[in-house]
C-alpha positions in Angstrom: 0.0 0.0 0.0 1.4 3.4 -1.1 2.0 6.2 1.5 -1.1 8.3 1.9 0.5 11.7 1.2 -1.3 15.0 0.7 -1.1 14.8 -3.1 -2.8 11.4 -3.1 -5.8 11.5 -0.8 -8.8 13.5 0.2 -9.4 13.5 4.0 -12.6 13.7 6.0 -12.6 14.8 9.6 -15.4 14.2 12.1 -15.5 15.9 15.6 -14.1 19.4 15.9 -13.8 19.8 19.6 -10.7 21.0 21.5 -8.4 18.3 20.0 -10.1 17.6 16.7 -10.2 21.2 15.6 -6.5 21.6 16.1 -5.6 18.4 14.4 -7.8 19.3 11.5 -6.2 22.7 11.2 -2.7 21.2 11.1 -3.7 18.8 8.3 -5.0 21.8 6.3 -1.8 23.7 7.0 0.2 20.9 5.6 -1.5 20.7 2.3 -4.2 18.0 2.8 -7.6 18.5 1.2 -10.1 18.2 4.0 -13.8 17.9 4.4 -15.1 18.3 7.9 -18.3 17.5 9.8 -19.5 18.4 13.3 -23.0 18.4 14.8 -22.2 22.0 15.7 -22.1 23.7 12.2 -20.3 26.7 13.6 -17.3 24.5 14.4 -17.2 23.1 10.9 -17.5 26.5 9.4 -14.6 27.8 11.5 -12.3 25.2 9.9 -13.8 25.8 6.5 -12.8 29.5 6.8 -9.2 28.2 6.7 -9.6 26.1 3.6 -11.7 23.1 4.6 -15.0 22.0 3.1 -18.1 21.6 5.2 -19.8 18.3 4.6 -23.6 18.5 4.9 -23.9 15.1 6.6 -21.9 11.9 7.3 -22.8 10.1 4.1 -21.6 13.1 2.0 -18.3 13.1 3.9 -17.9 9.3 3.5 -18.5 9.3 -0.2 -15.9 12.0 -0.9 -13.1 10.9 1.4 -10.3 8.4 1.0 -9.2 8.6 4.6 -11.6 9.5 7.4 -10.4 10.6 10.9 -12.7 11.0 13.9 -12.1 12.5 17.3 -15.3 12.0 19.4 -16.4 12.1 23.0 -17.2 8.5 23.8 -18.1 5.0 22.6 -21.7 5.9 22.0 -20.7 8.8 19.8 -18.4 6.6 17.8 -21.0 4.0 17.2 -23.6 6.6 16.1 -21.2 8.1 13.6 -20.1 4.8 11.9 -23.0 2.4 12.2 -26.5 2.6 10.8 -28.1 3.7 7.5 -26.8 7.3 7.9 -23.4 6.4 9.2 -19.9 6.4 7.6 -19.9 2.7 6.8 -23.1 3.1 4.8 -21.5 5.6 2.5 -17.8 4.8 2.4 -16.4 3.0 -0.6 -14.2 -0.1 -0.3 -10.6 0.8 0.2 -11.4 3.7 2.4 -9.2 4.1 5.5 -10.5 5.1 8.9 -8.3 6.5 11.7 -10.5 6.5 14.8 -8.8 8.7 17.4 -11.3 8.8 20.2 -10.6 7.5 23.7 -13.0 4.6 23.8 -13.0 1.0 25.1 -10.8 -1.5 23.2 -14.0 -3.5 22.7 -15.5 -0.7 20.7 -12.3 -0.3 18.7 -12.4 -4.0 17.8 -16.1 -3.8 16.9 -15.4 -0.9 14.5 -12.5 -2.8 13.0 -14.7 -5.9 12.4 -17.5 -3.8 10.8 -15.1 -2.1 8.5 -13.3 -5.3 7.5 -16.7 -6.8 6.4 -17.1 -4.1 3.8 -13.5 -3.6 2.7 -12.6 -0.6 4.9 -9.4 -0.6 6.9 -9.7 0.7 10.4 -6.9 1.7 12.9 -7.5 2.9 16.4 -5.1 5.8 16.8 -5.6 7.1 20.4 -4.2 10.5 21.2 -1.9 11.3 24.1 -1.1 15.0 24.6 -2.6 18.4 25.3 -4.3 21.0 23.1 -1.0 23.0 22.9 0.7 19.8 21.7 -2.0 19.3 19.1 -1.5 22.9 17.8 2.3 22.3 17.6 2.0 18.9 16.0 3.9 17.1 18.8 1.2 14.6 20.0 2.0 11.0 20.8 -0.2 8.6 18.9 -1.0 5.0 20.1 -2.2 2.7 17.3 -3.8 -0.7 17.0 -4.4 -2.6 13.8 -2.7 -3.6 10.5 1.0 -3.0 10.3 0.7 -2.4 6.5 -2.0 0.2 7.0 -0.1 1.8 9.9 2.9 2.4 7.6 0.7 3.7 4.8 -0.8 6.4 7.0 2.6 7.5 8.4 2.6 10.8 6.4 -0.6 11.8 8.1 0.6 10.8 11.5 3.9 12.7 11.0 1.8 15.8 10.3 0.2 15.8 13.7 2.5 13.9 16.0 6.1 13.9 17.3 6.0 10.2 17.9 3.6 7.3 17.1 3.6 3.6 17.9 1.9 0.5 16.7 1.0 -1.5 19.8 -0.5 -4.6 18.2 -3.9 -5.7 16.8 -7.1 -3.7 16.8 -7.9 -2.3 20.2 -4.2 -2.2 21.3 -4.0 1.6 20.8 -7.0 2.4 22.9 -5.9 -0.1 25.5 -2.6 1.7 25.7 -4.4 5.0 26.1 -6.2 3.7 29.1 -2.8 2.7 30.6 -1.4 6.2 29.9 -4.5 8.0 31.3 -4.4 5.9 34.5 -1.1 7.5 35.3 -2.3 10.9 34.2 -5.4 10.9 36.5 -3.9 9.1 39.4 -0.7 11.3 39.1 -2.8 14.5 39.3 -4.5 13.2 42.4 -1.2 12.3 44.1 0.1 15.8 43.3 -3.0 17.4 44.8 -2.6 15.4 48.0 1.2 16.2 48.2 0.6 19.9 47.6 -2.0 20.1 50.4 0.4 18.3 52.7 3.0 21.0 52.0 0.5 23.8 52.5 -0.7 22.4 55.8 3.0 22.1 56.9 3.4 25.9 56.3 5.0 26.1 52.9 4.2 29.0 50.7 1.8 27.8 48.0 3.3 29.6 45.0 6.8 28.7 46.0 5.8 25.1 46.7 4.2 24.7 43.3 7.2 26.3 41.5 9.8 24.1 43.2 7.7 21.0 42.8 7.4 21.5 39.1 11.2 21.6 38.9 11.7 18.2 40.5 12.2 14.9 38.7 9.0 13.4 40.2 6.6 15.6 38.1 5.8 14.2 34.7 5.9 16.6 31.7 2.1 16.3 31.4 1.7 17.7 34.9 4.3 20.5 34.8 2.0 23.0 33.1 -0.9 22.1 35.4 1.2 23.3 38.4 1.9 26.7 36.7 -1.8 27.2 36.0 -2.8 26.1 39.5 -0.4 28.6 41.0 -2.7 31.4 39.6 -5.9 29.3 40.2 -6.4 28.8 36.5 -8.6 25.7 36.0 -9.9 26.5 32.6 -10.3 23.2 30.6 -7.5 21.9 28.5 -8.5 18.4 29.4 -11.9 18.7 31.0 -12.9 16.9 34.2 -15.8 15.2 32.4 -13.4 13.5 30.0 -11.1 12.4 32.7 -14.1 11.1 34.5 -15.2 9.2 31.5 -11.7 7.7 31.1 -11.6 6.6 34.7 -14.8 4.7 34.1 -13.3 3.0 31.0 -10.2 2.2 33.0 -12.0 0.6 35.9 -14.4 -1.3 33.6 -11.3 -2.7 31.8 -9.8 -3.6 35.1 -12.9 -5.4 36.3 -13.0 -7.4 33.1 -9.3 -8.4 33.5 -9.7 -9.0 37.3 -7.1 -6.3 38.1 -7.3 -4.5 41.5 -6.8 -0.7 41.1 -7.4 0.9 44.6 -5.4 4.1 43.9 -7.3 4.6 40.6 -10.7 4.0 42.4 -9.7 6.7 45.0 -8.7 9.2 42.3 -12.0 8.5 40.5 -13.9 9.2 43.6 -12.3 12.7 44.1 -12.6 13.4 40.4 -16.3 12.6 40.5 -16.9 14.8 43.6 -15.3 17.8 41.8 -17.2 17.0 38.6 -20.5 17.3 40.5 -19.7 20.9 41.1 -18.4 22.0 37.6 -17.8 19.7 34.6 -16.1 22.4 32.5 -13.0 22.8 34.7 -9.7 21.2 33.9 -9.1 17.8 35.5 -6.4 19.4 37.6 -9.2 21.1 39.6 -8.9 18.1 41.9 -6.2 20.2 43.6 -8.8 22.8 44.3 -11.1 20.1 45.7 -8.4 18.8 48.1 -7.4 22.3 49.2 -11.0 23.1 50.0 -11.4 19.9 51.9 -8.3 20.7 54.0 -9.3 24.3 54.5 -6.2 25.8 52.9 -5.5 28.2 50.0 -8.4 30.5 50.1 -9.2 31.3 46.5 -8.7 35.0 45.6 -11.5 37.0 44.1 -9.4 37.3 40.9 -9.5 33.6 40.2 -9.6 32.8 36.5 -13.0 31.2 35.7 -13.7 31.6 32.0 
C-alpha cells in the first residue's frame, strides 16, 4: 500500500472539539484537502474558513473521502457516527481508511475494525496522548492498533500531527494503551493534589511550593503545566474533568474485566467525581482545588480565573 501523502488523498474529519479542531487545522496547513463534519455547524465553518470544506452530513463526507479521521467524545458517539443507514460505513467506498482517534474502550475499537473489514474498509484505532497545545504544535503522541501495513501507509498523516507514534498490536491495542497512559495521568494528578495540600498544611508558601515541585524529577511533563496554571488558580479546561471522569470509568471497567485491582485509581476517580459534580467544565487538575477546600487551605482569591 502506497504512502497516503497530501497529493494522493482526500481526507474527511469528524469531531471538531478542542483536540479535533487543532488536528484538522494542522492537516489543512500541511496541504491536505479536508472535508469536515461536526454536529455544531459553527465549528465546521470555522475550519472551512481556513480552507476546509463543510460536509452536509456523514454520508456526504464518507462518499468523498479516501481517509476518514474522527475524534469523538465516547463509545456511543463513535458507534452513532459509523453504524446505521446514515453512518460512515453506509457511504464509504471499499478501500477507504479510517483513523479513529477517540478515547474509547478496546472492545468498541475491535467492533469498529470488524465492521469495517466486512465491507473492505481498513480501520486503525489511533488514540491521542497529549494536550491541546501539543496538538497545535504537532507534537502529540499517537497510540495505534491494527494492521502494520495500514499503519505504515498512513505515516505521512501521523507525521503531520505527532512527534511520535507507535503501533501497539492488533485492533484495540491503541485504545488499551491509552487507558494505561491516562491511568497515570489521572492518578498522578490526584497524588500531586494530596502532596501539595500536605505541603501547604505544613506551612509552605503555596506559590513557591508549586514552582519548586514543578522543577523536580518526580513531576511528569504532562503535569508541569498544570502546576503553573494552578499557581494562579487557572482551572480553565485543556483536558476537562468530564473527559477524565469518562476515562476513569473506562479504565475501571477494563480492570474489572481483567480482574485487576486498582485501589489508587478508584480513590482518584472518587475525588474526580466529587469535583465533577460541582463543575464539569473545569480542567481535570481542579482536583487540587477540591483537596485544598477539603483541607481548609489556600483561600481562592477573588481574581480567580474562571472563563
